[in-house]
N, CA, C and O atoms as CSV, one atom per row, in Angstrom:
chain,resi,resn,atom,element,x,y,z
A,1,MET,N,N,-142.382,28.629,-52.159
A,1,MET,CA,C,-141.341,28.707,-53.117
A,1,MET,C,C,-141.946,28.594,-54.522
A,1,MET,O,O,-141.329,29.084,-55.468
A,2,GLU,N,N,-143.085,27.994,-54.704
A,2,GLU,CA,C,-143.656,27.969,-55.937
A,2,GLU,C,C,-144.294,29.373,-56.350
A,2,GLU,O,O,-144.406,29.733,-57.522
A,3,LEU,N,N,-144.705,30.136,-55.223
A,3,LEU,CA,C,-145.261,31.375,-55.627
A,3,LEU,C,C,-143.984,32.339,-56.087
A,3,LEU,O,O,-144.249,33.212,-56.914
A,4,LYS,N,N,-142.830,32.254,-55.681
A,4,LYS,CA,C,-141.691,32.872,-56.205
A,4,LYS,C,C,-141.372,32.694,-57.692
A,4,LYS,O,O,-141.096,33.571,-58.510
A,5,TRP,N,N,-141.472,31.316,-57.874
A,5,TRP,CA,C,-141.189,30.925,-59.409
A,5,TRP,C,C,-142.351,31.419,-60.263
A,5,TRP,O,O,-142.059,31.881,-61.366
A,6,TRP,N,N,-143.751,31.379,-59.862
A,6,TRP,CA,C,-144.725,32.041,-60.759
A,6,TRP,C,C,-144.583,33.621,-60.898
A,6,TRP,O,O,-144.983,34.213,-61.901
A,7,THR,N,N,-144.000,34.243,-59.846
A,7,THR,CA,C,-143.959,35.512,-59.872
A,7,THR,C,C,-142.694,35.894,-60.899
A,7,THR,O,O,-142.734,36.852,-61.671
A,8,VAL,N,N,-141.729,35.111,-60.789
A,8,VAL,CA,C,-140.564,35.350,-61.879
A,8,VAL,C,C,-141.154,34.944,-63.296
A,8,VAL,O,O,-140.722,35.620,-64.230
A,9,VAL,N,N,-141.873,34.165,-63.543
A,9,VAL,CA,C,-142.726,33.916,-64.848
A,9,VAL,C,C,-143.365,34.975,-65.366
A,9,VAL,O,O,-143.249,35.380,-66.522
A,10,GLN,N,N,-144.187,35.525,-64.335
A,10,GLN,CA,C,-145.045,36.729,-64.727
A,10,GLN,C,C,-144.128,37.754,-65.096
A,10,GLN,O,O,-144.201,38.252,-66.220
A,11,LEU,N,N,-143.274,38.123,-64.272
A,11,LEU,CA,C,-142.185,39.223,-64.804
A,11,LEU,C,C,-141.598,39.228,-66.103
A,11,LEU,O,O,-141.455,40.242,-66.786
A,12,ILE,N,N,-141.187,37.829,-66.499
A,12,ILE,CA,C,-140.582,37.706,-67.851
A,12,ILE,C,C,-141.660,37.815,-68.784
A,12,ILE,O,O,-141.398,38.433,-69.816
A,13,LEU,N,N,-142.885,37.324,-68.644
A,13,LEU,CA,C,-143.917,37.490,-69.549
A,13,LEU,C,C,-144.351,38.934,-69.804
A,13,LEU,O,O,-144.646,39.356,-70.923
A,14,ILE,N,N,-144.368,39.701,-68.618
A,14,ILE,CA,C,-144.680,41.207,-68.700
A,14,ILE,C,C,-143.548,41.877,-69.612
A,14,ILE,O,O,-143.849,42.592,-70.568
A,15,GLN,N,N,-142.279,41.609,-69.270
A,15,GLN,CA,C,-141.315,42.358,-70.080
A,15,GLN,C,C,-141.255,41.974,-71.500
A,15,GLN,O,O,-140.921,42.803,-72.347
A,16,SER,N,N,-141.614,40.553,-71.860
A,16,SER,CA,C,-141.591,40.120,-73.170
A,16,SER,C,C,-142.891,40.847,-73.790
A,16,SER,O,O,-142.805,41.211,-74.963
A,17,TRP,N,N,-143.931,41.054,-73.179
A,17,TRP,CA,C,-145.182,41.673,-73.630
A,17,TRP,C,C,-144.878,43.143,-74.024
A,17,TRP,O,O,-145.243,43.682,-75.068
A,18,CYS,N,N,-144.149,43.709,-73.021
A,18,CYS,CA,C,-143.741,45.161,-73.351
A,18,CYS,C,C,-142.902,45.411,-74.513
A,18,CYS,O,O,-143.113,46.421,-75.185
A,19,VAL,N,N,-141.914,44.547,-74.839
A,19,VAL,CA,C,-141.003,44.743,-75.809
A,19,VAL,C,C,-141.819,44.523,-77.184
A,19,VAL,O,O,-141.694,45.288,-78.141
A,20,LEU,N,N,-142.630,43.449,-77.183
A,20,LEU,CA,C,-143.433,43.182,-78.284
A,20,LEU,C,C,-144.462,44.153,-78.687
A,20,LEU,O,O,-144.683,44.393,-79.874
A,21,SER,N,N,-145.129,44.747,-77.663
A,21,SER,CA,C,-146.188,45.719,-77.912
A,21,SER,C,C,-145.562,47.088,-78.257
A,21,SER,O,O,-146.285,47.921,-78.805
A,22,SER,N,N,-144.262,47.389,-77.978
A,22,SER,CA,C,-143.697,48.585,-78.358
A,22,SER,C,C,-143.316,48.746,-79.584
A,22,SER,O,O,-143.003,49.849,-80.033
A,23,GLY,N,N,-143.299,47.476,-80.375
A,23,GLY,CA,C,-143.016,47.447,-81.786
A,23,GLY,C,C,-141.539,47.488,-82.117
A,23,GLY,O,O,-141.163,47.694,-83.271
A,24,SER,N,N,-140.646,47.282,-81.052
A,24,SER,CA,C,-139.323,47.267,-81.173
A,24,SER,C,C,-138.794,46.155,-81.923
A,24,SER,O,O,-139.201,45.038,-81.602
A,25,ARG,N,N,-137.946,46.258,-82.881
A,25,ARG,CA,C,-137.450,45.184,-83.702
A,25,ARG,C,C,-135.812,45.289,-83.727
A,25,ARG,O,O,-135.257,46.371,-83.916
A,26,PRO,N,N,-135.188,44.235,-83.548
A,26,PRO,CA,C,-133.648,44.439,-83.662
A,26,PRO,C,C,-133.217,44.601,-85.118
A,26,PRO,O,O,-134.040,44.290,-85.979
A,27,PRO,N,N,-132.183,44.992,-85.438
A,27,PRO,CA,C,-131.647,45.327,-86.693
A,27,PRO,C,C,-131.475,44.011,-87.384
A,27,PRO,O,O,-131.236,42.972,-86.769
A,28,ALA,N,N,-131.621,44.099,-88.834
A,28,ALA,CA,C,-131.260,42.901,-89.859
A,28,ALA,C,C,-130.395,43.805,-90.881
A,28,ALA,O,O,-130.722,44.934,-91.247
A,29,ILE,N,N,-129.318,43.159,-91.246
A,29,ILE,CA,C,-128.374,43.863,-92.125
A,29,ILE,C,C,-128.426,43.056,-93.485
A,29,ILE,O,O,-128.537,41.831,-93.453
A,30,LYS,N,N,-128.346,43.744,-94.673
A,30,LYS,CA,C,-128.391,43.117,-95.904
A,30,LYS,C,C,-126.815,42.825,-96.190
A,30,LYS,O,O,-125.943,43.689,-96.101
A,31,PRO,N,N,-126.588,41.441,-96.556
A,31,PRO,CA,C,-125.061,41.080,-96.829
A,31,PRO,C,C,-124.439,42.016,-97.920
A,31,PRO,O,O,-125.056,42.460,-98.887
A,32,PHE,N,N,-123.142,42.245,-97.623
A,32,PHE,CA,C,-122.348,43.124,-98.511
A,32,PHE,C,C,-121.032,42.394,-99.063
A,32,PHE,O,O,-120.431,41.713,-98.231
A,33,HIS,N,N,-120.569,42.443,-100.208
A,33,HIS,CA,C,-119.560,41.708,-100.743
A,33,HIS,C,C,-118.516,42.771,-101.380
A,33,HIS,O,O,-118.895,43.760,-102.007
A,34,PHE,N,N,-117.209,42.462,-101.153
A,34,PHE,CA,C,-116.340,43.305,-101.921
A,34,PHE,C,C,-116.066,42.647,-103.455
A,34,PHE,O,O,-116.176,41.455,-103.742
A,35,SER,N,N,-115.702,43.686,-104.311
A,35,SER,CA,C,-115.426,43.214,-105.693
A,35,SER,C,C,-114.426,42.261,-105.660
A,35,SER,O,O,-113.515,42.339,-104.836
A,36,ASP,N,N,-114.517,41.207,-106.621
A,36,ASP,CA,C,-113.551,40.234,-106.813
A,36,ASP,C,C,-112.227,40.778,-107.581
A,36,ASP,O,O,-111.143,40.194,-107.575
A,37,VAL,N,N,-112.519,42.048,-108.269
A,37,VAL,CA,C,-111.395,42.624,-108.851
A,37,VAL,C,C,-110.901,43.929,-108.210
A,37,VAL,O,O,-111.296,45.040,-108.562
A,38,VAL,N,N,-110.147,43.738,-107.393
A,38,VAL,CA,C,-109.446,44.850,-106.555
A,38,VAL,C,C,-107.912,44.684,-106.681
A,38,VAL,O,O,-107.421,43.559,-106.590
A,39,SER,N,N,-107.073,45.878,-106.907
A,39,SER,CA,C,-105.619,45.736,-107.080
A,39,SER,C,C,-105.071,46.828,-106.209
A,39,SER,O,O,-105.766,47.678,-105.651
A,40,GLU,N,N,-103.733,46.730,-106.139
A,40,GLU,CA,C,-102.891,47.688,-105.320
A,40,GLU,C,C,-102.991,49.012,-105.985
A,40,GLU,O,O,-102.931,49.205,-107.199
A,41,GLY,N,N,-103.159,49.951,-105.004
A,41,GLY,CA,C,-103.177,51.422,-105.424
A,41,GLY,C,C,-104.730,51.875,-105.801
A,41,GLY,O,O,-104.985,53.077,-105.881
A,42,SER,N,N,-105.684,50.951,-106.013
A,42,SER,CA,C,-107.191,51.176,-106.309
A,42,SER,C,C,-107.704,51.367,-105.141
A,42,SER,O,O,-107.067,51.218,-104.099
A,43,ARG,N,N,-109.026,51.753,-105.213
A,43,ARG,CA,C,-109.909,51.992,-103.968
A,43,ARG,C,C,-111.263,51.143,-104.181
A,43,ARG,O,O,-111.658,50.846,-105.309
A,44,THR,N,N,-111.837,50.833,-103.180
A,44,THR,CA,C,-113.133,49.878,-102.998
A,44,THR,C,C,-113.927,50.553,-101.855
A,44,THR,O,O,-113.424,51.246,-100.971
A,45,ALA,N,N,-115.191,50.264,-101.992
A,45,ALA,CA,C,-116.198,50.488,-100.974
A,45,ALA,C,C,-117.251,49.316,-100.750
A,45,ALA,O,O,-117.576,48.519,-101.629
A,46,VAL,N,N,-117.712,49.325,-99.513
A,46,VAL,CA,C,-118.940,48.355,-99.261
A,46,VAL,C,C,-119.936,49.241,-98.343
A,46,VAL,O,O,-119.595,50.057,-97.487
A,47,ILE,N,N,-121.230,48.889,-98.722
A,47,ILE,CA,C,-122.269,49.421,-98.106
A,47,ILE,C,C,-123.071,48.645,-97.099
A,47,ILE,O,O,-123.556,47.572,-97.456
A,48,CYS,N,N,-123.252,49.074,-95.904
A,48,CYS,CA,C,-123.837,48.270,-94.756
A,48,CYS,C,C,-125.358,49.096,-94.713
A,48,CYS,O,O,-125.481,50.254,-94.313
A,49,VAL,N,N,-126.283,48.382,-95.129
A,49,VAL,CA,C,-127.693,48.563,-95.107
A,49,VAL,C,C,-128.536,47.821,-94.208
A,49,VAL,O,O,-128.644,46.597,-94.284
A,50,VAL,N,N,-129.238,48.646,-93.215
A,50,VAL,CA,C,-130.143,47.793,-92.449
A,50,VAL,C,C,-131.696,47.946,-93.146
A,50,VAL,O,O,-132.342,48.957,-93.419
A,51,THR,N,N,-131.976,46.650,-93.295
A,51,THR,CA,C,-133.299,46.278,-93.911
A,51,THR,C,C,-134.438,46.164,-93.025
A,51,THR,O,O,-135.554,46.199,-93.543
A,52,ASN,N,N,-134.341,46.044,-91.862
A,52,ASN,CA,C,-135.311,45.886,-90.771
A,52,ASN,C,C,-134.757,46.259,-89.467
A,52,ASN,O,O,-133.531,46.231,-89.357
A,53,GLY,N,N,-135.381,46.562,-88.588
A,53,GLY,CA,C,-135.202,47.302,-87.228
A,53,GLY,C,C,-135.642,48.695,-86.942
A,53,GLY,O,O,-135.917,49.529,-87.805
A,54,ASP,N,N,-135.679,48.860,-85.747
A,54,ASP,CA,C,-136.058,50.216,-85.331
A,54,ASP,C,C,-134.913,51.148,-84.804
A,54,ASP,O,O,-133.965,50.688,-84.169
A,55,VAL,N,N,-135.039,52.424,-85.086
A,55,VAL,CA,C,-134.125,53.483,-84.663
A,55,VAL,C,C,-134.245,53.768,-83.287
A,55,VAL,O,O,-135.289,53.475,-82.705
A,56,PRO,N,N,-133.212,54.357,-82.637
A,56,PRO,CA,C,-131.888,54.631,-83.254
A,56,PRO,C,C,-131.094,53.472,-83.356
A,56,PRO,O,O,-131.153,52.596,-82.493
A,57,LEU,N,N,-130.250,53.380,-84.481
A,57,LEU,CA,C,-129.129,52.369,-84.831
A,57,LEU,C,C,-127.811,52.942,-84.636
A,57,LEU,O,O,-127.574,54.124,-84.883
A,58,GLU,N,N,-126.928,52.101,-84.186
A,58,GLU,CA,C,-125.693,52.365,-83.995
A,58,GLU,C,C,-124.612,51.478,-84.919
A,58,GLU,O,O,-124.479,50.265,-84.752
A,59,PHE,N,N,-123.924,52.174,-85.826
A,59,PHE,CA,C,-123.038,51.379,-86.722
A,59,PHE,C,C,-121.603,51.517,-86.245
A,59,PHE,O,O,-121.073,52.559,-85.859
A,60,LYS,N,N,-121.009,50.214,-86.335
A,60,LYS,CA,C,-119.429,49.970,-86.045
A,60,LYS,C,C,-118.935,49.164,-87.132
A,60,LYS,O,O,-119.581,48.200,-87.543
A,61,TRP,N,N,-117.797,49.515,-87.631
A,61,TRP,CA,C,-116.931,48.818,-88.478
A,61,TRP,C,C,-115.785,48.215,-87.922
A,61,TRP,O,O,-115.090,48.867,-87.142
A,62,PHE,N,N,-115.463,46.922,-88.255
A,62,PHE,CA,C,-114.263,46.424,-87.703
A,62,PHE,C,C,-113.535,45.720,-88.913
A,62,PHE,O,O,-114.097,45.487,-89.983
A,63,LYS,N,N,-112.124,45.383,-88.604
A,63,LYS,CA,C,-111.279,44.669,-89.457
A,63,LYS,C,C,-110.691,43.587,-88.753
A,63,LYS,O,O,-110.055,43.853,-87.733
A,64,ASP,N,N,-110.804,42.355,-89.147
A,64,ASP,CA,C,-110.131,41.348,-88.327
A,64,ASP,C,C,-110.514,41.387,-86.858
A,64,ASP,O,O,-109.682,40.984,-86.045
A,65,GLY,N,N,-111.713,41.840,-86.430
A,65,GLY,CA,C,-112.131,41.842,-85.162
A,65,GLY,C,C,-111.800,43.073,-84.422
A,65,GLY,O,O,-112.326,43.285,-83.330
A,66,LYS,N,N,-110.843,44.014,-85.022
A,66,LYS,CA,C,-110.750,45.339,-84.313
A,66,LYS,C,C,-111.503,46.403,-84.949
A,66,LYS,O,O,-111.773,46.436,-86.149
A,67,SER,N,N,-111.846,47.320,-84.036
A,67,SER,CA,C,-112.491,48.388,-84.461
A,67,SER,C,C,-111.886,49.360,-85.345
A,67,SER,O,O,-110.735,49.757,-85.164
A,68,LEU,N,N,-112.608,49.750,-86.281
A,68,LEU,CA,C,-112.077,50.706,-87.439
A,68,LEU,C,C,-112.692,52.091,-87.377
A,68,LEU,O,O,-113.905,52.267,-87.264
A,69,GLN,N,N,-111.842,53.016,-87.451
A,69,GLN,CA,C,-112.177,54.462,-87.384
A,69,GLN,C,C,-111.736,55.199,-88.764
A,69,GLN,O,O,-110.816,54.735,-89.437
A,70,SER,N,N,-112.347,56.217,-89.098
A,70,SER,CA,C,-111.927,56.813,-90.367
A,70,SER,C,C,-110.415,57.357,-90.040
A,70,SER,O,O,-110.089,57.936,-89.004
A,71,GLU,N,N,-109.567,57.044,-91.146
A,71,GLU,CA,C,-108.428,57.426,-91.032
A,71,GLU,C,C,-107.994,58.283,-92.274
A,71,GLU,O,O,-108.310,57.953,-93.417
A,72,GLU,N,N,-107.269,59.375,-91.994
A,72,GLU,CA,C,-106.930,60.242,-93.234
A,72,GLU,C,C,-105.920,59.444,-94.192
A,72,GLU,O,O,-104.817,59.013,-93.855
A,73,GLY,N,N,-106.519,59.336,-95.453
A,73,GLY,CA,C,-105.847,58.909,-96.498
A,73,GLY,C,C,-105.974,57.353,-96.560
A,73,GLY,O,O,-105.454,56.794,-97.526
A,74,HIS,N,N,-106.602,56.620,-95.638
A,74,HIS,CA,C,-106.721,55.002,-95.742
A,74,HIS,C,C,-108.149,54.737,-95.661
A,74,HIS,O,O,-108.673,54.383,-96.717
A,75,PHE,N,N,-108.900,54.834,-94.618
A,75,PHE,CA,C,-110.233,54.576,-94.549
A,75,PHE,C,C,-111.181,55.698,-94.244
A,75,PHE,O,O,-110.893,56.667,-93.541
A,76,ALA,N,N,-112.404,55.474,-94.865
A,76,ALA,CA,C,-113.451,56.706,-94.561
A,76,ALA,C,C,-114.743,55.900,-94.426
A,76,ALA,O,O,-115.207,55.116,-95.254
A,77,ILE,N,N,-115.207,56.213,-93.307
A,77,ILE,CA,C,-116.721,55.763,-92.713
A,77,ILE,C,C,-117.686,56.805,-92.839
A,77,ILE,O,O,-117.502,57.869,-92.247
A,78,GLN,N,N,-118.650,56.625,-93.515
A,78,GLN,CA,C,-119.718,57.609,-93.520
A,78,GLN,C,C,-120.919,57.206,-93.370
A,78,GLN,O,O,-121.330,56.280,-94.069
A,79,LEU,N,N,-121.698,57.791,-92.465
A,79,LEU,CA,C,-123.065,57.506,-92.187
A,79,LEU,C,C,-123.939,58.495,-93.278
A,79,LEU,O,O,-123.995,59.724,-93.296
A,80,ILE,N,N,-124.596,57.508,-94.175
A,80,ILE,CA,C,-125.405,58.277,-95.232
A,80,ILE,C,C,-126.585,58.586,-94.709
A,80,ILE,O,O,-126.933,59.751,-94.901
A,81,ASP,N,N,-127.427,57.796,-94.010
A,81,ASP,CA,C,-128.830,58.082,-93.178
A,81,ASP,C,C,-128.857,57.312,-92.195
A,81,ASP,O,O,-127.836,56.657,-91.983
A,82,GLU,N,N,-129.857,57.173,-91.420
A,82,GLU,CA,C,-130.224,56.476,-90.188
A,82,GLU,C,C,-130.128,54.884,-90.416
A,82,GLU,O,O,-130.075,54.131,-89.444
A,83,PHE,N,N,-130.107,54.399,-91.746
A,83,PHE,CA,C,-130.121,53.055,-91.998
A,83,PHE,C,C,-128.911,52.755,-93.017
A,83,PHE,O,O,-128.927,51.687,-93.629
A,84,THR,N,N,-128.006,53.547,-93.186
A,84,THR,CA,C,-126.917,53.328,-94.311
A,84,THR,C,C,-125.652,53.879,-93.859
A,84,THR,O,O,-125.524,55.054,-93.515
A,85,SER,N,N,-124.527,52.842,-93.863
A,85,SER,CA,C,-123.205,53.424,-93.612
A,85,SER,C,C,-122.330,52.853,-94.825
A,85,SER,O,O,-122.624,51.834,-95.449
A,86,ILE,N,N,-121.287,53.605,-95.051
A,86,ILE,CA,C,-120.424,53.126,-96.284
A,86,ILE,C,C,-118.916,53.152,-95.758
A,86,ILE,O,O,-118.476,54.146,-95.180
A,87,LEU,N,N,-118.249,52.163,-95.955
A,87,LEU,CA,C,-116.747,52.004,-95.622
A,87,LEU,C,C,-116.027,52.015,-96.877
A,87,LEU,O,O,-116.224,51.173,-97.752
A,88,THR,N,N,-115.229,52.921,-96.969
A,88,THR,CA,C,-114.483,53.114,-98.260
A,88,THR,C,C,-112.881,52.767,-97.933
A,88,THR,O,O,-112.411,53.173,-96.870
A,89,ILE,N,N,-112.276,52.212,-98.616
A,89,ILE,CA,C,-110.738,51.800,-98.376
A,89,ILE,C,C,-110.092,52.751,-99.607
A,89,ILE,O,O,-110.235,52.388,-100.775
A,90,LYS,N,N,-109.390,53.965,-99.281
A,90,LYS,CA,C,-109.009,54.849,-100.260
A,90,LYS,C,C,-107.988,54.421,-101.096
A,90,LYS,O,O,-107.933,54.812,-102.262
A,91,LYS,N,N,-107.005,53.501,-100.526
A,91,LYS,CA,C,-105.874,53.110,-101.363
A,91,LYS,C,C,-105.486,51.775,-100.788
A,91,LYS,O,O,-105.038,51.622,-99.652
A,92,LEU,N,N,-105.722,50.702,-101.780
A,92,LEU,CA,C,-105.618,49.447,-101.357
A,92,LEU,C,C,-104.037,49.009,-101.428
A,92,LEU,O,O,-103.306,49.372,-102.349
A,93,ASP,N,N,-103.621,48.217,-100.381
A,93,ASP,CA,C,-102.345,47.741,-100.425
A,93,ASP,C,C,-102.418,46.424,-99.542
A,93,ASP,O,O,-103.468,46.025,-99.038
A,94,SER,N,N,-101.190,45.792,-99.409
A,94,SER,CA,C,-101.140,44.532,-98.647
A,94,SER,C,C,-101.830,44.467,-97.412
A,94,SER,O,O,-102.412,43.461,-97.003
A,95,HIS,N,N,-101.749,45.694,-96.747
A,95,HIS,CA,C,-102.340,45.638,-95.457
A,95,HIS,C,C,-103.910,45.861,-95.529
A,95,HIS,O,O,-104.556,45.984,-94.489
A,96,SER,N,N,-104.391,45.902,-96.531
A,96,SER,CA,C,-105.960,46.032,-96.754
A,96,SER,C,C,-106.556,44.563,-96.741
A,96,SER,O,O,-107.769,44.481,-96.547
A,97,ASN,N,N,-105.929,43.545,-96.901
A,97,ASN,CA,C,-106.469,42.246,-96.749
A,97,ASN,C,C,-106.964,42.014,-95.362
A,97,ASN,O,O,-106.378,42.344,-94.331
A,98,GLY,N,N,-108.277,41.321,-95.474
A,98,GLY,CA,C,-108.831,41.037,-94.146
A,98,GLY,C,C,-110.164,40.778,-94.113
A,98,GLY,O,O,-110.743,40.785,-95.199
A,99,ASN,N,N,-110.886,40.518,-92.987
A,99,ASN,CA,C,-112.079,40.170,-92.712
A,99,ASN,C,C,-112.939,41.481,-92.153
A,99,ASN,O,O,-112.928,41.787,-90.960
A,100,TYR,N,N,-113.643,42.176,-93.106
A,100,TYR,CA,C,-114.307,43.412,-92.527
A,100,TYR,C,C,-115.849,43.045,-92.127
A,100,TYR,O,O,-116.552,42.304,-92.814
A,101,THR,N,N,-116.264,43.663,-90.936
A,101,THR,CA,C,-117.410,43.509,-90.367
A,101,THR,C,C,-118.234,44.726,-90.216
A,101,THR,O,O,-117.657,45.747,-89.840
A,102,CYS,N,N,-119.592,44.763,-90.475
A,102,CYS,CA,C,-120.342,45.818,-90.034
A,102,CYS,C,C,-121.178,45.311,-89.165
A,102,CYS,O,O,-121.739,44.256,-89.462
A,103,ARG,N,N,-121.457,45.958,-87.872
A,103,ARG,CA,C,-122.103,45.653,-86.604
A,103,ARG,C,C,-123.037,46.853,-86.354
A,103,ARG,O,O,-122.669,48.007,-86.137
A,104,VAL,N,N,-124.419,46.358,-86.426
A,104,VAL,CA,C,-125.361,47.513,-85.983
A,104,VAL,C,C,-126.271,47.129,-84.854
A,104,VAL,O,O,-126.894,46.069,-84.900
A,105,THR,N,N,-126.353,47.827,-84.000
A,105,THR,CA,C,-126.984,47.701,-82.693
A,105,THR,C,C,-128.120,48.721,-82.346
A,105,THR,O,O,-128.000,49.931,-82.542
A,106,ASN,N,N,-129.202,48.148,-81.828
A,106,ASN,CA,C,-130.214,49.168,-81.234
A,106,ASN,C,C,-130.729,48.650,-79.993
A,106,ASN,O,O,-130.237,47.592,-79.599
A,107,SER,N,N,-131.701,49.243,-79.248
A,107,SER,CA,C,-132.143,48.898,-77.891
A,107,SER,C,C,-132.529,47.485,-77.818
A,107,SER,O,O,-132.455,47.085,-76.657
A,108,VAL,N,N,-132.883,46.665,-78.578
A,108,VAL,CA,C,-133.280,45.445,-78.512
A,108,VAL,C,C,-132.330,44.272,-79.083
A,108,VAL,O,O,-132.504,43.089,-78.791
A,109,GLY,N,N,-131.290,44.747,-79.943
A,109,GLY,CA,C,-130.524,43.573,-80.314
A,109,GLY,C,C,-129.364,44.120,-81.251
A,109,GLY,O,O,-129.091,45.320,-81.244
A,110,SER,N,N,-128.737,43.282,-81.996
A,110,SER,CA,C,-127.751,43.619,-83.042
A,110,SER,C,C,-127.825,42.597,-84.164
A,110,SER,O,O,-128.503,41.571,-84.122
A,111,ASP,N,N,-127.074,42.977,-85.143
A,111,ASP,CA,C,-126.726,42.031,-86.318
A,111,ASP,C,C,-125.484,42.571,-87.019
A,111,ASP,O,O,-125.270,43.754,-87.285
A,112,GLU,N,N,-124.736,41.578,-87.265
A,112,GLU,CA,C,-123.427,41.833,-88.127
A,112,GLU,C,C,-123.362,41.039,-89.337
A,112,GLU,O,O,-123.859,39.914,-89.394
A,113,LYS,N,N,-122.700,41.651,-90.407
A,113,LYS,CA,C,-122.322,40.958,-91.477
A,113,LYS,C,C,-120.832,41.150,-91.964
A,113,LYS,O,O,-120.330,42.248,-91.728
A,114,SER,N,N,-120.113,40.253,-92.582
A,114,SER,CA,C,-118.840,40.102,-92.708
A,114,SER,C,C,-118.518,39.915,-94.313
A,114,SER,O,O,-119.368,39.399,-95.039
A,115,ASP,N,N,-117.461,40.286,-94.747
A,115,ASP,CA,C,-117.035,39.914,-95.984
A,115,ASP,C,C,-115.334,39.888,-96.127
A,115,ASP,O,O,-114.796,40.914,-95.711
A,116,ILE,N,N,-114.599,39.038,-96.561
A,116,ILE,CA,C,-113.280,39.040,-96.573
A,116,ILE,C,C,-112.861,39.705,-98.075
A,116,ILE,O,O,-113.320,39.431,-99.183
A,117,LEU,N,N,-111.943,40.564,-97.739
A,117,LEU,CA,C,-111.216,41.303,-98.699
A,117,LEU,C,C,-109.772,40.719,-99.125
A,117,LEU,O,O,-108.816,40.660,-98.351
A,118,VAL,N,N,-109.757,40.282,-100.512
A,118,VAL,CA,C,-108.669,39.497,-100.935
A,118,VAL,C,C,-108.108,40.289,-102.113
A,118,VAL,O,O,-108.646,40.130,-103.209
A,119,MET,N,N,-107.031,41.163,-101.987
A,119,MET,CA,C,-106.420,42.055,-102.983
A,119,MET,C,C,-105.651,41.259,-103.589
A,119,MET,O,O,-105.023,40.428,-102.932
A,120,ARG,N,N,-105.513,41.335,-105.111
A,120,ARG,CA,C,-104.525,40.835,-105.915
A,120,ARG,C,C,-103.332,41.561,-105.994
A,120,ARG,O,O,-103.421,42.788,-105.957
A,121,GLY,N,N,-102.063,40.956,-106.112
A,121,GLY,CA,C,-100.973,41.748,-106.303
A,121,GLY,C,C,-100.616,42.011,-107.768
A,121,GLY,O,O,-101.462,41.727,-108.616
A,122,LYS,N,N,-99.552,42.480,-108.108
A,122,LYS,CA,C,-99.173,42.642,-109.398
A,122,LYS,C,C,-98.997,41.449,-110.210
A,122,LYS,O,O,-98.639,40.443,-109.599
A,123,ILE,N,N,-99.187,41.352,-111.544
A,123,ILE,CA,C,-98.959,40.221,-112.395
A,123,ILE,C,C,-97.425,40.272,-112.907
A,123,ILE,O,O,-96.952,41.212,-113.546
A,124,ILE,N,N,-96.798,39.224,-112.558
A,124,ILE,CA,C,-95.204,39.354,-112.724
A,124,ILE,C,C,-95.079,38.062,-113.828
A,124,ILE,O,O,-95.859,37.111,-113.897
A,125,GLU,N,N,-94.048,38.266,-114.550
A,125,GLU,CA,C,-93.688,37.200,-115.641
A,125,GLU,C,C,-92.429,36.493,-115.042
A,125,GLU,O,O,-91.409,37.096,-114.709
A,126,ILE,N,N,-92.621,35.121,-114.942
A,126,ILE,CA,C,-91.428,34.325,-114.553
A,126,ILE,C,C,-90.845,33.692,-115.847
A,126,ILE,O,O,-91.643,33.172,-116.627
A,127,GLU,N,N,-89.501,33.696,-116.143
A,127,GLU,CA,C,-89.090,33.195,-117.421
A,127,GLU,C,C,-89.385,31.740,-117.462
A,127,GLU,O,O,-89.144,30.938,-116.559
A,128,HIS,N,N,-90.004,31.456,-118.762
A,128,HIS,CA,C,-90.387,29.982,-119.109
A,128,HIS,C,C,-91.495,29.613,-118.416
A,128,HIS,O,O,-91.911,28.530,-118.830
A,129,LEU,N,N,-92.237,30.130,-117.409
A,129,LEU,CA,C,-93.465,29.805,-116.725
A,129,LEU,C,C,-94.608,30.411,-117.182
A,129,LEU,O,O,-95.704,29.890,-116.977
A,130,GLY,N,N,-94.462,31.707,-117.926
A,130,GLY,CA,C,-95.589,32.486,-118.127
A,130,GLY,C,C,-95.989,33.519,-117.064
A,130,GLY,O,O,-95.106,34.129,-116.462
A,131,TYR,N,N,-97.191,33.720,-116.832
A,131,TYR,CA,C,-97.490,34.907,-115.968
A,131,TYR,C,C,-97.987,34.187,-114.693
A,131,TYR,O,O,-98.362,33.016,-114.755
A,132,LEU,N,N,-97.990,34.937,-113.458
A,132,LEU,CA,C,-98.239,34.387,-112.355
A,132,LEU,C,C,-99.161,35.539,-111.634
A,132,LEU,O,O,-98.766,36.692,-111.810
A,133,ASP,N,N,-100.303,35.364,-110.870
A,133,ASP,CA,C,-101.124,36.295,-110.260
A,133,ASP,C,C,-100.783,36.162,-108.899
A,133,ASP,O,O,-101.040,35.083,-108.367
A,134,VAL,N,N,-100.209,37.128,-108.179
A,134,VAL,CA,C,-99.753,37.080,-106.856
A,134,VAL,C,C,-100.764,37.552,-106.008
A,134,VAL,O,O,-101.320,38.616,-106.283
A,135,THR,N,N,-101.130,36.802,-104.854
A,135,THR,CA,C,-101.983,37.199,-104.003
A,135,THR,C,C,-101.157,37.864,-102.662
A,135,THR,O,O,-100.261,37.218,-102.117
A,136,TYR,N,N,-101.501,39.046,-102.251
A,136,TYR,CA,C,-100.606,39.590,-101.115
A,136,TYR,C,C,-100.908,38.806,-99.909
A,136,TYR,O,O,-101.967,38.224,-99.677
A,137,CYS,N,N,-99.762,38.859,-99.100
A,137,CYS,CA,C,-99.871,38.027,-97.753
A,137,CYS,C,C,-99.396,38.991,-96.651
A,137,CYS,O,O,-98.343,39.614,-96.787
A,138,ASN,N,N,-100.139,39.109,-95.605
A,138,ASN,CA,C,-99.409,39.799,-94.381
A,138,ASN,C,C,-98.709,38.755,-93.679
A,138,ASN,O,O,-99.243,38.240,-92.697
A,139,CYS,N,N,-97.433,38.340,-94.123
A,139,CYS,CA,C,-96.771,37.251,-93.433
A,139,CYS,C,C,-95.739,37.760,-92.458
A,139,CYS,O,O,-95.080,36.967,-91.785
């Protein structure tokens, strides 16, 4: 019984050595942030940059946990090079608010970074109260 346990330990050590000796590194993503000044009808973009890790790399974008694809007129996802992807939101509206995530995966692991987009609404005047900055809500 002890021999089997030792054999399992040896196999784990051999696999670990193979991964380390091959130089394979999991991806590491630089944090990204949306601008604080975004408004209805404007556009915005964020860049997902892999600062560490070995190719090939697979990029995926998510909004509120759901996979994003390029959509005519709304989202554009561009792979700039093997280490960089850009998500562009072409026309901001109340449905643009949410938690956006870039996930990058390679053969040894993955990393992901997220930021929350909060789009400001129109500034409206309420009699005797002055101005109010309205934040959109997907209620």
